[in-house]
Each structure stands twice: as C-alpha cells, then as structure tokens.
C-alpha positions in Angstrom: 0.0 0.0 0.0 1.4 3.4 -1.0 1.6 5.8 2.0 0.1 9.3 1.8 2.6 12.1 1.6 2.7 13.5 5.2 2.6 17.1 3.9 -0.7 16.4 2.0 -2.0 14.6 5.1 -1.2 17.6 7.4 -2.7 20.1 4.9 -5.8 18.0 4.8 -6.1 17.9 8.5 -5.6 21.7 8.7 -8.3 22.3 6.1 -10.7 19.9 7.8 -10.0 21.6 11.2 -10.6 25.1 9.7 -13.8 24.0 8.1 -15.0 22.5 11.4 -14.1 25.6 13.4 -16.0 27.9 10.9 -19.0 25.6 11.0 -18.9 25.4 14.7 -18.6 29.2 15.0 -21.7 29.7 12.8 -23.7 27.2 15.0 -22.6 29.0 18.2 -23.6 32.4 16.8 -27.0 30.9 15.9 -27.4 29.4 19.4 -26.6 32.8 20.9 -29.6 34.5 19.2 -32.4 35.3 21.5 -34.8 33.6 19.2 -32.8 30.3 19.6 -33.3 30.3 23.3 -36.6 32.1 24.0 -37.2 30.6 27.5 -33.7 31.1 28.9 -33.2 27.4 28.8 -30.0 25.6 29.4 -28.0 24.9 26.3 -25.5 22.1 25.9 -24.4 22.4 22.3 -22.5 23.3 20.2 -19.4 23.3 22.4 -17.0 26.2 21.7 -13.8 24.9 20.0 -10.8 24.6 22.3 -8.0 27.2 22.0 -4.7 26.7 23.8 -3.5 30.0 25.1 0.2 30.9 24.8 2.5 30.1 27.7 3.4 33.8 27.7 0.5 36.3 27.9 0.4 38.4 24.6 1.9 35.7 22.4 -0.2 33.9 19.8 -2.8 31.4 20.9 -3.1 28.1 19.1 -5.7 29.2 16.5 -3.9 32.5 15.6 -2.4 33.4 12.2 1.1 34.7 13.0 1.8 37.6 10.7 5.3 38.5 12.1 7.3 36.4 14.6 10.6 38.3 14.3 12.1 36.2 11.5 10.9 37.4 8.2 8.2 39.2 6.2 6.9 36.2 4.3 3.3 37.2 5.2 3.7 40.7 3.8 4.2 42.5 0.5 4.6 46.1 -0.6 1.4 47.7 -1.9 2.5 47.1 -5.5 2.8 43.3 -4.6 6.6 43.3 -4.7 8.5 41.8 -1.7 8.1 43.9 1.5 11.3 46.0 2.0 11.1 46.9 5.6 14.1 46.0 7.8 14.0 42.8 9.9 16.7 42.4 12.6 16.9 41.3 16.2 13.3 40.0 16.2 11.7 43.3 15.1 10.7 44.9 11.9 11.5 48.6 11.3 9.6 50.9 8.9 11.5 51.7 5.7 9.9 55.0 4.9 11.3 55.1 1.3 9.7 51.7 0.6 6.2 52.7 1.5 3.4 50.9 3.3 3.3 47.1 3.7 0.2 44.9 3.5 -0.6 41.3 4.4 -0.7 38.8 1.6 -3.9 37.4 3.2 -7.2 39.2 3.3 -9.5 39.2 6.4 -13.0 40.4 7.4 -13.6 40.7 11.2 -10.9 39.7 13.6 -8.9 40.0 16.8 -5.5 41.7 16.2 -2.4 41.8 18.5 0.4 44.1 17.5 3.3 45.8 19.4 5.1 49.0 18.4 7.9 51.1 19.6 8.9 54.7 19.0 12.8 55.2 19.0 14.2 56.4 22.3 15.9 59.3 20.4 12.8 60.4 18.6 12.7 64.0 17.5 10.0 66.2 15.9 6.6 67.3 17.2 2.9 66.9 16.5 2.2 64.4 13.7 5.9 64.4 12.8 7.0 62.4 15.8 7.0 58.6 15.5 4.0 58.5 13.2 2.6 55.3 11.7 -0.7 53.6 11.5 -2.5 50.3 11.7 -5.1 50.2 8.8 -8.0 47.8 9.4 -9.4 46.4 6.1 -6.6 48.4 4.4 -8.8 51.5 5.0 -9.5 52.5 8.6 -6.6 53.8 10.6 -5.8 53.3 14.3 -3.2 55.9 14.9 0.4 55.2 16.0 2.3 58.2 17.4 4.5 59.3 20.3 2.1 60.9 22.8 3.8 59.9 26.0 2.4 61.9 29.0 0.6 64.3 26.6 3.9 66.0 26.0 3.7 65.9 22.3 0.9 68.4 21.4 -1.3 67.4 18.5 -5.0 67.2 17.7 -6.7 64.7 20.1 -8.4 62.7 17.3 -4.9 62.1 15.9 -3.3 60.8 19.1 -2.2 57.2 19.5 -5.2 55.0 20.1 -7.5 57.2 18.1 -9.6 56.2 15.1 -7.7 58.7 13.0 -9.5 62.0 12.6 -12.7 60.4 14.0 -12.7 59.2 17.6 -10.6 60.5 20.5 -9.1 57.8 22.7 -10.7 57.4 26.1 -7.3 57.6 27.9 -3.6 58.0 27.1 -1.6 55.0 28.4 1.2 55.5 25.9 4.7 54.5 27.1 7.8 56.6 26.7 9.9 56.4 23.6 12.2 53.4 23.6 9.5 51.2 25.4 7.1 48.8 23.7 3.4 49.6 23.3 0.7 47.0 22.8 -2.5 47.2 20.8 -5.2 44.5 21.2 -7.9 45.2 18.7 -11.3 43.6 18.2 -12.6 44.7 14.8 -15.9 44.1 13.1 -15.9 44.7 9.4 -18.7 46.7 7.8 -21.5 45.0 5.8 -23.0 46.4 2.7 -26.2 46.1 0.8 -26.2 45.0 -2.8 -26.4 48.6 -4.0 -23.3 49.5 -2.0 -25.0 51.3 0.8 -23.9 50.5 4.4 -25.9 47.8 6.0 -23.9 48.0 9.2 -20.8 50.2 9.8 -17.4 48.9 11.0 -16.8 48.9 14.7 -13.7 48.6 16.8 -12.6 48.1 20.4 -9.0 48.9 21.2 -7.0 48.0 24.3 -3.8 50.1 24.5 -1.3 48.7 26.9 -4.2 46.9 28.6 -6.3 50.1 28.9 -9.5 50.3 26.8 -9.3 53.4 24.6 -12.0 52.6 22.1 -15.2 50.8 23.2 -17.2 49.3 20.3 -16.6 52.6 18.4 -18.4 53.1 15.1 -16.0 53.9 12.3 -17.4 56.5 9.9 -15.6 55.5 6.8 -12.4 55.4 4.7 -9.6 57.3 6.5 -8.7 60.6 4.8 -6.9 63.8 5.8 -8.6 66.1 3.2 -12.2 65.1 3.0 -15.1 63.7 5.0 -14.8 60.0 5.7 -17.2 57.9 3.8 -17.7 54.2 2.9 -17.0 52.4 -0.3 -18.2 48.8 -0.6 -15.6 46.2 -0.1 -15.1 42.6 1.1 -12.2 40.9 2.8 -9.1 43.0 2.7 -5.5 43.0 3.9 -4.1 44.6 7.1 -1.8 47.5 6.3 1.0 49.1 8.2 1.9 52.7 7.3 5.3 54.1 6.4 4.5 57.7 7.3 6.4 60.4 5.3 7.4 62.6 8.2 11.1 63.2 8.9 11.3 61.6 12.3 13.1 58.3 12.9 11.1 55.2 11.8 9.2 53.1 14.4 9.4 49.4 14.8 6.8 46.5 15.2 6.9 43.0 16.6 4.7 40.1 17.7 1.9 40.5 15.2 -0.9 37.9 15.1 -4.6 37.8 14.1 -7.6 35.5 14.9 -10.5 35.4 12.6 
C-alpha cells in the first residue's frame, strides 16, 4: 500500500479543522440569538472549540495566524505586490519610509489583532511628525500610532495614538515613553454592505492600548482621509496595512503581530 505524503495529510487535517471551526462558530452564533433560546433554557451544544493560550501572555494562541514572529516578512508585501522591503533584525521589523506601506498577503474580514510597536528612544520632531505610523484595518480604517507619552507631544486629540484617526478621541492615554514597547489588542468588526453599495452595518472597533480600553465598540465613519469627510465604499475581505508615514522623524518598529478570525 502506498503511504500518503505527510505534507498532504497535514494540509488535509488543517483544512478539515478550519472547516469544522468555521461551521462550529456559525452554530454558536446561531445558538446565541435570543430567538434560539426564548425561554432562557440551558444549552449544551455546540461546544466552543478549544483554543490553547500561549504560555506567555500576549503571544499567539493556538488558532492564531502569526503575521510576524521576528524572523521574516513572508506574510507581507509592498502595496505594489513586490516583496516587502522593511528591515527585519533582532526580532523586530522597522519601517522603511522610502519603501512605502506594507500589506498582508492574506485578506481578512472581522478579527482580533495583537500588534506591538515602539517609537525610538531618540525620537525628535513634534505633532504628527514624531514617530508617526498607523494600523489600517481592512486596508482603510486607521488606528493611529504616534509618540504621545504623558501628553507632552501636542497634537489634535483625534490624531493621538489610540484614536480612530480623525474620528474618535481615545478614552485615555496609556502611551509608554519612547524606547519602550506599546501593545494594541484590537477587536474589529468589518462593515457589511447592501447589494447597492449602501452601508448595512458600519465597521466597529474596540481597542485596548497597553491593557487600557481606549475605544469601546466605536463606530467607524468611513475610509480614513486627511482632506475630505470620511465615507464608505463597498468592499469585502481586505489586507491589514501598516503605514510608512512620510514625516522626517526616525522610523518606528513593530513586533509580535498575530490575528484571529
């Protein structure tokens, strides 16, 4: 008997596991609807799928897609689809401003995102020209990255770190000083659209910034822009994008990036 190639066998198990998890999630969502449990009865199925947490808090759990583990940018490209040209060294990736933004090769809809970022200890500049970058959900909606430690860098408040850029002011400012690592944990719900392109339900986001909630199920008003009112354009699954901002301050770095759909 000819044995199955173990690579094909593993890939088949992964595909089967992913299919089961998605089917299970759909059943759980259905079971959580009030109409599914009108009498507040006890419910015994379906069981949520088991996720093994990381041994170190903040690291990727068992069902996460690791987008950057400190080794390479295999999960990323430049916006023109050429290889990502940011600098990877010592377990971190540093923005290459001349190379432009980078985007994930994979596309996503709604997800949980963990990402860590650091402004250089010797950062200079002021306002929006001081350690500026951004995390773009669905390649469109920006969660701002900026040095705003202790409110010492003066800028508009809906452009601070932790803001939905030019839309929603963060509820607090837990930013660490330059040279120290900051952590975003983001729960993002992608928008839904009607067939005619109108918005059925807007995007929403909850952001924990160094463990402090700074956005609480915040409605996103549309495509991030600096020169016009934000508005929606119909889209589906889309990449995650990290910004190479064009200001003259030293580039920031990222590490430990993972996502759960």
